[in-house]
N, C-alpha and C positions, 0 to 999 in steps of 0.2 A: 550519652547521646549517640544515636545511631545515624551514621551518614547514609543519606539516600542516594541511590545511583540515579543519575540523570538519564531520562529516557532519550534514546537517540531519535533525532528528528527524522520523520519519514520523508522520503523524496522519490520522485520518479527516476528510475535508473534505466540505462540503455545498454544493450549488448547487440551490436550490429543493428538490424532493423527491429529487433524486439524491444518493447518498452514494458516495464514491469515495476511493481512496488514490492519491496522486501519488508515483511511485517512479522512481528513476533507471533509464533504459532497460536497462542491463546487468544489473539485479537483479530486474526485474519478474517474470520467469518463476519465479525462485527464491522470491520472496515469494508468488506465486500458489499454488505447490505447498505452501508452508508453511501458508498459510491453509487450504487444502483438507485437509491432513493433520491439522489441528486442528478439523475439522468446520465450517469457515466456507465457505459457498458464495460464490463470486465469479466474475465473468466473467473470461475470459482477458484478459491485458493488451492494452490498445489503445494503439498507438503515437501519439505526438504529435510535432510538429516542434520541440519545445523541449528534447529530450534526456531528457524524462521520458515515462513511460508511465502509463496510468491503469487501475486495477483497480476495476471497478464492484462495489458491494455491493448485495445484494438488499434490497428493502423488508422491514422488520421484523427485520433482523439486529440482534443485541445489540451496539450500538456500543461499549459499555464493555468487553465481552469482546474485541472486535477491537482496541481501543486497547491493552489489556493485552498481547495477542499482539504487536502492533507494538513495544511497549516492550521486550519480551523478545527480539525478533528482531534478529540482528546481521548 
């Protein structure tokens, strides 16, 4: 039996005034499109050297709504 690694739950993160989502690199484009299809503006994914990409959220975005969308996204 192979143990499956549980996927880390995505959440909106903050660094000063910056709000962003850290997402596995292979799924960042898909998440960006999902957010935009749900009327959430966001920057295109920015690659990092950690295997994660970052999607920047604009100032004034409804963070509760974004988190609800993240919880529903699989």
